[in-house]
SETI-327187 format. One line per field, with one value per residue: residue number from 1; residue in three letters; x, y, z of N, C-alpha, C in turn. Coordinates in steps of 0.2 Angstrom, whole numbers, plus 2048, in hexadecimal, padded with zeros to 3 digits. Example, Ala and Ser with C-alpha at 12.3 -4.5 7.8 and 13.67 -1.06 7.14 Angstrom:
BEGIN
i [1/2] $
aa [ala/ser] $
n_xx [842/840] $
n_yy [7E4/7F5] $
n_zz [827/823] $
ca_xx [83E/844] $
ca_yy [7EA/7FB] $
ca_zz [827/824] $
c_xx [842/840] $
c_yy [7F0/800] $
c_zz [827/827] $
This chain:
BEGIN
i [1/2/3/4/5/6/7/8/9/10/11/12/13/14/15/16/17/18/19/20/21/22/23/24/25/26/27/28/29/30/31/32/33/34/35/36/37/38/39/40/41/42/43/44/45/46/47/48/49/50/51/52/53/54/55/56/57/58/59/60/61/62/63/64/65/66/67/68/69/70/71/72/73/74/75/76/77/78/79/80/81/82/83/84/85/86/87/88/89/90/91/92/93/94/95/96/97/98/99/100/101/102/103/104/105/106/107/108/109/110/111/112/113/114/115/116/117/118/119/120/121/122/123/124/125/126/127/128/129/130/131/132/133/134/135/136/137/138/139/140/141/142/143/144/145/146/147/148/149/150/151/152/153/154/155/156/157/158/159/160/161/162/163/164/165/166/167/168/169/170/171/172/173/174/175/176/177/178/179/180/181/182/183/184/185/186/187/188/189/190/191/192/193/194/195/196/197/198/199/200/201/202/203/204/205/206/207/208/209/210/211/212/213/214/215/216/217/218/219/220/221/222/223/224/225/226/227/228/229/230/231/232/233/234/235/236/237/238/239/240/241/242/243/244/245/246/247/248/249/250/251/252/253/254/255/256/257/258/259/260/261/262/263/264/265/266/267/268/269/270/271/272/273/274/275/276/277/278/279/280/281/282/283/284/285/286/287/288/289/290/291/292/293/294/295/296/297/298/299/300/301/302/303/304/305/306/307/308/309/310/311/312/313/314/315/316/317/318/319/320/321/322/323/324/325/326/327/328/329/330/331/332/333/334/335/336/337/338/339/340/341/342/343/344/345/346/347/348/349/350/351/352/353/354/355/356/357/358/359/360/361/362/363/364/365/366/367/368/369/370/371/372/373/374/375/376/377/378/379/380/381/382/383/384/385/386/387/388/389/390/391/392/393/394/395/396/397/398/399] $
aa [met/arg/ala/lys/ala/pro/pro/gln/leu/leu/val/asp/leu/ser/glu/leu/val/arg/his/asp/ala/arg/ser/gly/ile/gln/arg/val/val/arg/gly/met/leu/gln/ala/leu/leu/ala/ala/pro/pro/ala/gly/tyr/ala/val/arg/pro/val/tyr/asp/ala/gly/gly/tyr/tyr/ala/tyr/ala/glu/leu/gly/gln/asp/glu/gln/gly/gln/pro/arg/tyr/ala/ala/ala/ala/ala/gly/his/glu/gln/pro/leu/arg/ala/gly/ala/gly/asp/leu/leu/val/ala/ile/asp/leu/ser/leu/asp/ser/val/val/arg/asn/arg/ala/val/leu/ala/ser/leu/arg/gln/his/gly/val/gly/leu/tyr/phe/met/val/tyr/asp/leu/leu/pro/val/his/gln/pro/gly/trp/phe/ala/asp/gly/met/gly/glu/ala/phe/thr/gly/trp/leu/his/thr/val/ala/glu/leu/ala/asp/gly/leu/ile/cys/asn/ala/arg/ala/thr/ala/asp/glu/leu/met/thr/trp/leu/glu/gln/his/pro/pro/arg/arg/ala/leu/pro/leu/his/leu/gly/cys/ala/ala/leu/gly/ala/asp/leu/ala/ala/thr/leu/pro/thr/ser/gly/ile/ala/ala/ala/asp/ala/ala/leu/leu/ala/gln/leu/ala/gln/arg/pro/thr/leu/leu/met/val/gly/thr/leu/glu/pro/arg/lys/met/gln/gly/gln/ala/leu/asp/ala/leu/glu/met/leu/trp/gln/gln/asp/thr/glu/leu/asn/leu/val/ile/val/gly/lys/pro/gly/trp/arg/met/ala/ala/leu/glu/arg/arg/leu/arg/gln/his/ala/glu/leu/gly/arg/arg/leu/phe/trp/leu/glu/arg/ala/ser/asp/glu/leu/leu/leu/arg/leu/tyr/arg/asp/ser/ser/ala/leu/leu/ala/ala/ser/arg/gly/glu/gly/tyr/gly/leu/pro/leu/ile/glu/ala/ala/gln/his/gly/leu/pro/val/ile/ala/arg/asp/leu/leu/val/phe/arg/glu/val/ala/gly/ala/his/ala/trp/tyr/phe/thr/ala/ala/asp/gly/thr/glu/leu/ala/ala/ala/leu/arg/ala/trp/leu/ala/leu/phe/gln/ala/gly/gln/ala/pro/ala/ser/ala/gly/met/pro/arg/leu/asp/trp/ala/ala/ser/thr/ala/gln/leu/leu/asp/cys/val/leu/gly/gln/arg/trp/tyr/arg/arg/ala/pro/val/lys/leu/pro] $
n_xx [804/803/80B/802/801/809/802/7FE/807/802/808/803/807/802/803/811/814/80D/813/822/825/830/82F/82C/823/824/831/82F/827/830/83A/834/82F/83B/840/836/837/844/844/838/829/827/820/819/817/81D/815/815/808/7FD/7F1/7E8/7DE/7D0/7D1/7DE/7EE/7FD/80D/81B/82B/83B/84A/852/85B/867/868/860/852/842/831/823/814/80D/80F/802/7F5/7FC/7FA/7F9/7ED/7E8/7E7/7E0/7DC/7D5/7DE/7E8/7F0/7EF/7F8/7F9/805/809/802/7F3/7E7/7DD/7DC/7D8/7CB/7C5/7C6/7BD/7B3/7BA/7C3/7BB/7B5/7C1/7C3/7B7/7BB/7C4/7D0/7DC/7DC/7E6/7EC/7F7/7F8/7FE/7FC/7F0/7EF/7E9/7DC/7DA/7E0/7DD/7E0/7EE/7F2/7F1/7E3/7D4/7DA/7D8/7CA/7CB/7D4/7CC/7C2/7C9/7CD/7C1/7BD/7C8/7C6/7BA/7BC/7C9/7D2/7DB/7E4/7F4/7FE/80B/810/80C/806/800/7F7/7EF/7E9/7E2/7D9/7D1/7CB/7C4/7BC/7B3/7AE/7A8/7AB/7A0/79E/79F/7A9/7B7/7C3/7D3/7E1/7F2/804/813/822/82D/83A/84C/856/85D/865/860/855/854/85D/85F/86E/87D/887/88A/897/893/88B/895/89D/894/893/8A0/89E/895/89B/8A2/89A/88F/881/870/864/856/84A/83E/82F/82B/81E/80F/80E/81B/823/82D/82E/82D/839/842/83E/843/851/855/854/85E/869/869/86E/87B/87D/886/881/87A/86C/865/859/852/848/83A/82F/81F/80E/803/80E/813/818/822/82B/82F/834/83F/847/84A/852/85E/868/869/872/87D/87B/86F/868/85F/85A/852/852/85A/865/864/870/877/86F/872/87F/87D/875/880/889/884/87F/874/863/855/845/837/82A/818/810/810/810/81A/828/834/841/847/84B/854/85D/863/868/874/87A/877/872/862/856/846/835/829/820/814/816/823/82A/827/82E/83B/83F/849/853/854/853/847/83A/82F/826/81E/820/82C/835/834/839/846/84B/84B/854/860/862/863/86F/878/879/87E/88B/891/892/887/87B/86D/871/86E/871/86E/860/852/851/84D/851/84C/848/845/83A/831/82F/828/81C/818/816/80A/801/803/806/7FB/7FB/7F6/7F4/7E9/7D7/7CA/7BB/7AB/79D/78F/789] $
n_yy [7FA/80B/818/825/836/844/851/861/870/87E/88C/89B/8A4/8AE/8BC/8BE/8B5/8BB/8C8/8CD/8D9/8DC/8E2/8E6/8DD/8D2/8CF/8C9/8BE/8B7/8B4/8AD/8A2/89C/898/88E/885/881/87B/872/870/863/855/85B/860/86D/877/883/88D/896/8A2/89D/8A3/8A2/896/88D/889/87E/886/889/884/88B/891/8A1/8AB/8AE/8A3/8A2/89D/89D/8A1/89C/89D/88F/88B/88F/884/87A/87A/875/871/875/868/864/860/85A/85F/865/875/886/893/8A4/8AE/8B8/8C7/8C8/8D0/8D0/8C3/8BB/8C0/8BD/8AF/8AB/8A1/896/895/894/888/880/881/87B/86E/86B/872/87C/88D/89B/8AC/8B9/8C9/8D8/8E6/8F3/8FE/902/902/90C/917/91A/924/924/91B/913/916/90E/904/904/900/8F3/8ED/8ED/8E5/8D9/8D7/8D5/8C9/8C0/8C0/8BA/8AD/8A7/89C/8A2/8B1/8B8/8C4/8D0/8D7/8DC/8E7/8E9/8DE/8E2/8ED/8E7/8DF/8E9/8EE/8E2/8E1/8EB/8E8/8DA/8CA/8BF/8AF/89E/898/89B/8A9/8AA/8B5/8B8/8BA/8BD/8C2/8CB/8C5/8CA/8C8/8CC/8C7/8BA/8BA/8B8/8C1/8CF/8D2/8DB/8E9/8F7/901/90E/90D/909/915/91E/919/91C/92A/92C/92A/935/93E/93E/933/931/924/91F/913/90B/90B/919/922/929/927/924/930/936/942/94B/949/94D/95B/95E/95B/964/970/96E/96D/97A/980/97C/970/961/953/945/93F/930/928/919/911/90C/916/91A/91C/92A/933/93C/949/94A/941/949/954/94D/949/955/95B/966/961/954/946/94C/94F/949/93A/92F/91F/915/908/900/8F2/8E4/8E1/8ED/8F4/8ED/8F1/8FF/8FF/8FB/905/912/91F/920/919/920/920/926/924/926/91C/90B/8F9/8F1/8F4/8EF/8F4/8F9/8EE/8E8/8F2/8F2/8E5/8E8/8F1/8FE/90E/913/91F/923/926/929/91D/911/904/904/906/8FA/8F2/8F7/8FB/902/904/90D/91E/929/934/942/94B/957/95E/963/96C/969/95C/95E/965/959/951/958/957/94A/948/94F/947/93C/940/942/935/92F/92B/920/90E/902/8F5/8EC/8E9/8DE/8D1/8C6/8B8/8B1/8A4/8A3/8AC/8A6/89B/8A1/8A4/896/892/898/893/884/881/887/892/8A0/8B2/8BA/8B9/8BC/8C6/8BE/8BE/8B4/8AB] $
n_zz [800/7FC/804/80C/806/80C/816/80E/80E/808/800/7FC/7EE/7E5/7E1/7E1/7D6/7CC/7CB/7D1/7DB/7E3/7EF/800/805/7FB/7FE/80B/807/7FF/808/812/80B/806/812/816/80C/80D/81A/81C/826/832/82C/822/810/807/7FC/7F0/7E9/7DE/7D8/7CA/7C3/7C7/7CD/7D7/7D4/7D3/7D6/7CB/7CE/7CA/7C3/7C2/7B6/7BD/7C5/7D0/7DA/7D3/7D2/7C9/7BF/7B7/7A5/799/798/79F/7AC/7BD/7C6/7D7/7E3/7F1/802/811/81F/818/817/813/810/80F/80C/804/7FE/7F6/7EF/7E6/7E1/7EC/7F0/7E3/7E3/7ED/7EF/7EC/7F6/801/7FE/7FF/80D/812/80F/818/817/81F/820/81F/821/81E/826/823/825/829/822/815/818/821/81D/80E/805/804/7FB/7EB/7DF/7E3/7EB/7F9/7FA/7F4/7FD/808/804/803/810/817/811/815/822/824/81F/823/82E/835/838/835/83C/83A/844/855/857/84B/84B/856/851/847/84E/854/849/845/850/84D/841/841/83B/832/837/83C/843/84E/84C/84B/850/84C/84F/845/845/83A/82F/82C/821/815/80B/80A/803/7F5/7EE/7E3/7D9/7D6/7D4/7CC/7C3/7C5/7D0/7D9/7D9/7DE/7EC/7F1/7F0/7F9/805/808/811/81F/81D/81A/818/80F/80D/802/7F8/7EF/7F5/7FD/80B/80F/810/809/803/80E/815/80B/80B/818/817/80D/814/81D/815/810/81B/81B/820/820/818/810/807/803/7F9/7F7/7EC/7E2/7D6/7DD/7E0/7DE/7DE/7D5/7D6/7DF/7D9/7CD/7D4/7DA/7CF/7C9/7D2/7D9/7E1/7DD/7DB/7E1/7F0/7F1/7ED/7E3/7E1/7D7/7D2/7DA/7DD/7E8/7ED/7EC/7F5/801/803/805/811/819/817/81A/825/82C/82D/827/82C/828/826/828/82B/82D/82C/831/82E/828/823/82E/836/82C/82C/839/839/832/83B/839/83F/844/840/843/840/84D/84F/855/850/84C/858/85E/856/856/863/870/868/85D/857/85B/853/851/845/83D/832/825/82B/839/838/834/83F/847/841/842/850/851/84A/852/85D/856/851/85D/861/868/863/863/861/855/855/85F/85D/85E/852/845/83B/82B/82D/83B/83B/833/83B/845/83F/83C/848/84C/841/841/84E/854/85D/863/862/864/865/85A/85A/854/849/849/83A] $
ca_xx [800/807/80A/7FE/805/809/7FE/802/807/801/80A/800/80C/7FF/806/818/814/80B/818/827/827/836/82D/82D/81F/827/837/82D/825/836/83E/831/82E/841/841/832/83A/84B/843/831/827/827/81A/815/819/81C/813/813/802/7FB/7EA/7E9/7D9/7CA/7D3/7E5/7F3/804/812/821/832/840/84F/853/862/86C/868/85C/84C/83D/82B/81F/80E/80E/80D/7FB/7F3/800/7F9/7F8/7E8/7E9/7E3/7E1/7D7/7D5/7E5/7ED/7F0/7F0/7FB/7FA/80A/808/7FC/7F0/7E0/7D7/7DA/7D4/7C4/7C2/7C5/7BA/7AF/7BF/7C6/7B6/7B5/7C7/7C2/7B2/7BE/7C9/7D7/7DD/7DD/7EA/7EE/7FC/7F5/804/7FA/7E9/7EF/7E5/7D5/7D9/7E3/7DD/7E3/7F5/7F2/7EE/7DC/7D1/7DE/7D4/7C4/7CE/7D7/7C7/7BE/7CD/7CD/7BA/7BD/7CC/7C3/7B5/7BE/7CF/7D3/7E0/7E7/7FA/801/813/812/807/802/7FB/7F2/7EA/7E5/7DD/7D4/7CD/7C7/7C0/7B6/7AE/7AB/7A9/7A9/79A/7A1/79D/7AF/7BB/7C8/7D9/7E6/7F9/809/819/827/830/841/850/85C/85C/869/85D/84E/855/85E/862/875/880/889/88D/89C/890/88A/89C/89F/88F/895/8A5/89C/891/8A0/8A5/897/88A/87C/86A/861/84F/849/837/82C/828/817/80D/80F/822/825/834/82E/82E/840/845/83D/848/858/856/855/864/86E/86A/872/881/87E/889/87C/877/866/864/853/852/840/837/82A/819/808/802/814/816/81B/828/82F/831/839/845/84A/84D/855/864/86C/869/879/882/879/869/868/859/85B/84C/853/860/866/864/877/878/86B/876/885/87A/874/886/88E/880/880/86D/85D/850/83F/833/823/813/80C/813/80E/81F/82E/83A/848/84A/84E/859/863/866/86C/87A/87C/875/86D/85B/851/83F/82F/826/81A/813/819/82B/82C/827/834/842/83F/84E/859/853/852/840/838/828/827/818/822/833/838/835/83D/84D/84E/84C/85A/865/862/866/876/87C/87A/882/892/893/892/882/875/86C/874/869/874/86A/859/850/850/84C/852/845/846/842/834/82C/82D/822/816/815/814/802/7FD/804/805/7F5/7FD/7F4/7F5/7E2/7D1/7C6/7B3/7A8/796/78C/786] $
ca_yy [800/811/81D/82B/83B/848/857/866/877/882/893/89F/8A9/8B1/8C2/8BD/8B2/8C0/8CD/8CD/8E0/8DC/8E7/8E3/8D7/8CD/8CC/8C4/8B8/8B3/8B2/8A7/89C/899/894/888/880/87E/877/870/86E/85C/852/85F/861/874/878/88A/88E/89C/8A3/89C/8A6/89E/890/88D/884/87E/88B/885/886/88B/895/8A6/8AB/8AE/89C/8A3/89A/8A1/89E/89E/89A/88B/88D/88F/87E/875/87B/86F/873/873/862/865/85D/85B/85E/869/87C/88B/899/8A9/8B3/8BD/8CB/8C8/8D2/8CE/8BC/8B8/8C2/8BA/8A9/8AA/89C/890/895/892/881/87D/881/876/868/86A/875/882/894/8A0/8B2/8BF/8D0/8DD/8ED/8F5/905/904/903/912/91D/918/929/923/916/914/916/907/900/904/8FC/8EC/8EA/8EC/8DF/8D3/8D6/8D2/8C2/8BB/8C0/8B5/8A6/8A5/89A/8A6/8B7/8BA/8CB/8D0/8DB/8DC/8EE/8E8/8DA/8E5/8F1/8E2/8DD/8EF/8EE/8DC/8E3/8F0/8E4/8D2/8C5/8BA/8A8/89A/896/8A0/8AC/8AC/8BA/8B6/8BF/8BA/8C7/8CA/8C4/8CF/8C5/8CE/8C2/8B3/8BB/8B7/8C8/8D1/8D4/8E0/8F0/8FA/906/914/90C/90A/91C/921/917/920/931/92D/92A/93C/941/939/931/92E/920/91D/90D/90A/90E/920/921/92E/926/924/936/938/949/94F/948/951/962/95F/95B/96B/975/96D/96F/981/982/979/969/95C/94D/942/93B/92B/925/913/90F/90E/91B/916/91F/931/937/93F/950/948/93E/94E/957/94A/948/95B/95F/969/95D/94D/944/94F/94D/945/935/92B/919/913/901/8FD/8EB/8E2/8E0/8F4/8F6/8EB/8F6/905/8FE/8FA/90B/918/922/91E/918/925/91D/92B/922/928/917/905/8F3/8EE/8F7/8EA/8F7/8FA/8E8/8E7/8F7/8EF/8E0/8EB/8F5/905/911/914/925/921/92A/926/919/90B/8FD/905/906/8F3/8EE/8F9/8FD/907/903/911/924/92B/93B/943/950/958/961/963/970/965/956/961/965/953/94E/95C/955/943/949/951/941/937/942/941/92E/92E/929/919/90A/8FD/8EE/8E7/8E8/8D8/8D0/8BF/8B6/8AF/89D/8A4/8B0/8A1/897/8A4/8A2/890/891/899/88E/87D/881/88A/896/8A7/8B8/8BD/8B7/8C2/8C5/8BD/8BE/8AE/8AB] $
ca_zz [800/7FB/80A/80B/805/812/815/80A/811/802/801/7F6/7EB/7DF/7DF/7DF/7D0/7C7/7CA/7D7/7DB/7E7/7F4/807/806/7F7/802/810/804/7FC/80E/816/807/806/818/816/807/810/81F/81D/82D/832/829/81C/80A/805/7F5/7EE/7E5/7DB/7D5/7C3/7C0/7C9/7D1/7D9/7D1/7D6/7D2/7C9/7D1/7C6/7C4/7BD/7B2/7C2/7C9/7D6/7DA/7D0/7D3/7C3/7BC/7B1/79F/798/796/7A2/7B3/7C1/7CB/7DE/7E5/7F8/806/819/822/815/819/80E/814/80A/80F/7FF/7FE/7EF/7F1/7E1/7E0/7F2/7EF/7DE/7E5/7F4/7EF/7EB/7FC/805/7FD/802/814/813/80E/81D/816/823/81D/823/81D/821/825/824/828/827/81F/80F/81A/825/819/807/801/804/7F6/7E4/7DF/7E4/7F0/7FF/7F9/7F2/803/80D/802/805/817/819/80E/818/829/824/81C/826/835/83A/835/839/83B/83A/84B/85A/856/845/84E/85B/84C/843/853/854/843/845/854/84A/83B/843/835/832/836/841/847/851/848/84F/84E/84F/84D/844/844/833/82F/829/81E/80E/807/80A/800/7EE/7ED/7DC/7DA/7D1/7D5/7C6/7C4/7C7/7D7/7DD/7DA/7E3/7F3/7F2/7F1/7FF/80A/80A/816/822/818/81C/813/80F/809/801/7F2/7F0/7F6/801/812/810/812/806/802/814/816/807/80E/81E/814/809/819/820/810/810/822/81A/823/81B/819/80A/807/7FE/7F9/7F3/7EB/7DB/7D7/7DE/7DE/7E0/7E0/7CF/7D7/7E2/7D3/7C9/7D8/7DB/7C9/7C7/7D8/7D8/7E4/7DA/7D9/7E5/7F7/7F1/7E9/7E2/7DE/7D5/7D1/7DD/7DE/7EF/7EF/7EE/7FB/807/804/808/818/81C/817/81B/82B/830/829/829/82B/829/824/82D/82C/82B/82F/835/82E/827/822/835/837/828/82D/83F/837/830/840/837/843/841/841/842/843/854/84E/85A/84E/84C/85F/860/852/858/86A/872/863/858/85A/858/852/84F/841/839/82B/824/830/83F/837/833/846/84A/83E/845/856/850/847/857/861/852/852/864/863/86D/860/864/85D/853/855/864/85B/85C/84B/844/834/828/830/841/83A/831/841/849/83B/83C/84F/84B/83D/843/855/857/863/860/866/867/861/857/85A/84D/849/846/834] $
c_xx [804/805/806/802/804/805/802/802/808/803/808/805/809/802/80D/819/812/810/81C/829/82E/835/82E/829/822/82E/835/82B/82B/83A/83A/830/835/842/83D/835/840/849/83B/82F/826/820/816/81A/818/81B/811/80D/801/7F4/7EB/7E3/7D2/7CB/7DB/7E8/7FA/809/818/827/837/846/850/859/868/86C/864/855/847/836/826/819/810/80C/806/7FA/7F7/7FF/7F7/7F3/7E9/7E5/7E5/7DB/7D8/7DC/7EA/7EC/7F2/7F2/7FD/7FF/80A/802/7F9/7E9/7DB/7D6/7D7/7CD/7C1/7C1/7C2/7B7/7B4/7C2/7C1/7B5/7BB/7C6/7BD/7B5/7C3/7D0/7D7/7DF/7E1/7ED/7F2/7F8/7FB/802/7F3/7E9/7EA/7DE/7D5/7DB/7E3/7E0/7EB/7F7/7EF/7E7/7D9/7D4/7DA/7CE/7C6/7D0/7D1/7C3/7C2/7CD/7C6/7BA/7C2/7C9/7BE/7B7/7C4/7CE/7D7/7E3/7EE/7FC/808/815/80B/803/7FD/7F5/7ED/7E6/7E0/7D8/7CF/7C8/7C2/7B9/7B1/7AB/7AC/7A6/7A3/79E/79F/7A3/7B3/7C0/7CE/7DE/7ED/7FE/810/81E/82B/838/845/856/85B/85F/865/856/84F/857/861/869/877/881/88D/893/899/88E/890/89E/89A/891/89B/8A3/898/895/8A3/8A1/892/884/876/867/85A/84E/841/835/82A/820/815/80F/816/825/82C/834/82F/836/844/844/842/84F/85A/857/85C/86A/86F/86E/879/883/881/885/87A/870/866/85D/853/84A/83E/831/823/813/807/808/817/81A/821/82D/833/836/840/84A/84E/851/85C/86A/86D/870/87F/881/873/86A/862/85A/855/84D/859/860/866/86C/879/875/86F/87C/882/879/87B/88A/88A/881/879/868/858/849/839/82C/81F/80F/80F/80F/813/825/834/841/84B/84E/854/85F/866/86A/873/87D/87B/870/867/858/84B/83A/82B/820/81A/817/821/82D/82C/82C/83A/844/844/854/858/852/84B/83E/831/829/821/81A/829/837/839/839/845/84F/84F/852/860/867/866/86E/87B/87E/87F/889/895/894/88D/87B/874/86E/86E/86B/870/863/858/84F/850/84F/84C/843/842/83B/82F/82A/828/81B/813/813/80C/7FF/7FD/803/7FF/7F6/7FB/7F4/7EE/7DD/7CC/7BE/7B0/7A0/793/789/77E] $
c_yy [806/816/823/831/840/84E/85D/86D/87B/889/897/8A5/8AD/8B7/8C2/8BA/8B7/8C5/8CE/8D5/8E1/8E1/8E3/8DD/8D1/8CB/8C7/8BE/8B4/8B0/8AC/8A1/898/895/88E/883/87D/879/876/86E/867/85A/855/85F/868/874/87F/889/895/89C/8A2/89F/8A2/898/891/887/884/882/886/888/886/88F/89B/8A6/8AB/8A7/89C/8A0/89F/89D/8A1/89B/895/88E/88B/887/878/877/875/871/870/86D/863/861/85E/85A/863/870/880/891/89E/8AF/8B9/8C1/8CC/8C9/8CF/8C7/8B9/8BA/8BE/8B2/8A7/8A3/895/890/892/88A/87D/87C/87C/86F/866/86D/87B/888/899/8A5/8B7/8C5/8D5/8E3/8EE/8FC/907/905/90A/918/91B/91D/929/91E/917/913/90F/903/8FF/900/8F5/8E9/8E9/8E6/8D9/8D2/8D3/8CA/8BE/8BB/8BB/8AE/8A3/8A1/89E/8AB/8B8/8C0/8CB/8D5/8DB/8E2/8ED/8E3/8DD/8EA/8ED/8E0/8E3/8EF/8E8/8DD/8E7/8EC/8DC/8CE/8C0/8B3/8A4/898/89C/8A3/8AE/8B1/8B8/8BB/8BB/8C0/8C6/8C9/8CA/8CC/8C6/8C9/8BB/8B4/8BC/8BE/8C9/8D3/8D9/8E7/8F2/8FF/90C/913/90C/911/920/91F/91B/928/931/92D/930/940/93C/939/92E/92A/91E/917/90C/90E/915/920/926/92D/926/92A/938/940/94E/94F/94D/959/963/95F/961/970/974/96E/976/984/97F/973/964/955/94B/93F/936/927/91F/910/911/913/917/91A/926/935/93A/945/94F/945/944/953/954/94A/94F/95F/961/965/956/94B/947/94D/949/940/930/925/915/90B/8FE/8F5/8EA/8E2/8E8/8F6/8F3/8EF/8FC/905/8FD/901/911/919/920/91D/91D/922/922/92A/924/922/910/8FF/8F0/8F3/8F3/8EE/8F8/8F4/8E7/8EC/8F4/8E9/8E2/8F0/8FD/908/913/91B/924/925/926/923/913/905/8FE/904/8FE/8EF/8F0/8FA/902/907/908/918/927/932/93C/94A/951/95B/960/966/96C/95F/958/962/95F/950/952/959/94E/944/94B/94B/93C/93A/942/939/92B/92C/922/914/904/8F6/8E9/8E7/8E1/8D6/8C8/8BE/8B3/8A8/89F/8A8/8AA/89C/89A/8A3/89B/88E/893/894/887/87D/883/88E/89D/8AC/8BA/8B9/8BC/8C0/8C3/8BD/8B8/8AF/8AB] $
c_zz [800/801/808/80A/80B/811/812/80E/80B/803/7FA/7F4/7E5/7DD/7DD/7D8/7CA/7C6/7D1/7D7/7DF/7EC/7FB/807/801/7FB/808/80D/802/803/811/812/806/80D/819/811/80A/816/820/824/82C/830/824/816/808/7FE/7F3/7E9/7E3/7D8/7CD/7BF/7C1/7CC/7D3/7D6/7D4/7D2/7D0/7CC/7CC/7C8/7BF/7BA/7B7/7C7/7CF/7D5/7D7/7D1/7CD/7C2/7B7/7AA/79D/796/79A/7AA/7B7/7C7/7D2/7DF/7ED/7FC/80D/81B/81E/818/813/812/80F/80E/80A/800/7F7/7F0/7EC/7E1/7E6/7F1/7E9/7DF/7EB/7F4/7EF/7F2/802/804/800/80A/816/813/813/81C/81B/81F/821/81F/821/820/827/827/826/824/81A/812/81E/822/811/803/800/7FE/7EF/7E4/7E0/7E9/7F6/7FF/7F8/7F9/808/80B/804/80C/81A/817/813/81F/829/822/820/82D/839/835/839/837/83C/840/84F/859/850/847/852/856/849/848/854/84E/843/84A/852/844/83C/83D/837/831/83C/846/849/84B/84C/84C/851/84C/84B/841/83D/834/82C/827/817/809/806/806/7F8/7EC/7E5/7DE/7D5/7D4/7D0/7C8/7C7/7CE/7DC/7DF/7DF/7EA/7F5/7F4/7F7/806/80C/80F/819/81D/81B/816/814/80B/808/7FB/7F4/7F0/7FC/808/814/812/80F/805/808/815/812/809/813/81B/810/80F/81C/81B/810/817/821/81E/81E/81C/812/80C/801/7FF/7F4/7F2/7E5/7DC/7D8/7DC/7E1/7E2/7DA/7D1/7DA/7DD/7D0/7CE/7D9/7D4/7C7/7CC/7D6/7DC/7E2/7D8/7DD/7ED/7F7/7EB/7E9/7DE/7DD/7D5/7D4/7DE/7E6/7F1/7F1/7F4/801/808/807/80F/81C/81D/819/823/830/82B/82C/827/82D/828/82A/82E/82A/82F/833/834/82D/826/829/837/833/82A/834/83E/835/835/83E/83C/840/844/83F/845/849/852/853/857/84E/854/861/85C/855/85F/86C/86D/85D/85B/856/858/850/84B/83D/832/82A/829/837/83E/836/83A/849/848/841/84C/856/84E/84D/85C/85D/852/858/866/868/86A/861/85F/85B/854/85A/863/85A/855/84A/83C/832/82B/837/840/837/836/845/845/83C/843/850/847/83F/84B/858/85D/860/865/869/863/860/859/854/84E/846/840/835] $
């Protein structure tokens, strides 16, 4: 008699398969998936899947031109539809709003057949601040959140602050369901080298690194978008430059949404290439060098679900200057220097204060910041999904 196949741990990669934006969430997906494939949980077979348009199919594992693992949809006509049953688990680490809502009936059927459903929730910013995002994002995210709250066995957040915020939302919008909804927490890892990094430092990049070494450098990492506050940072730096403060500002991030004015401002700025540098397509290898060689990370965002660059900076001993957000306090604790600033003038004053501490050798060090690698981060996820150890239980409304 043939041995029964082990239960499947299905990892939904729908967004990554469609387009790897190499953003923060994609780094999480690649990091956790590599950890799961390298050390599958005992008794489970790890199988990546994706939305094939009305149903789920198994993703193909291959290699790119650099020999790095690549996850892709099967060629048309060669898809392998998902076959799942009782005891299997579907874990959606990726954030794929439209596919979850579109496949609601499919997911409900999986759950009725004994498949456990678990989804990562990275933040609730599109619900609370839809104006920070592209048109339609707030509505799409809210629809996704209602769907997963009604279907999931558990929702895993990347921080307690996010889980508490989600709990408040669920208290205001209790899902209709017969079974409990559990909330868990899994802190994110910080090992950029383990998330299939892009490589390459061109001659121009090497010249840039040499130029940055001439004066203190503040590094900002993240897509240009309203909440990241790159514009306020540039306001502050312009004031400091007018006062002959020797300081570089490096912005690493592709153009986002609602930022056309800032894009024009950056491209036409008189300091571009002198004390201002915008790297739209920096390789991960170059980013690692910037983390190593800069003077501080400037995390000026006015809203985050976690703040992965803080952990990545700490991994390289880079001091952190962070806006005073609850989630940043949770992530960095006493290992960052915090500020509040309503405008560029207040941020300039805050940066002057930090520079004084930095030059006196008294700025908070980041090296002691608690941080996980992706194996440990994934272990926290599995502690929720397999160990059923949860942070909170959400209120529900009987159907």
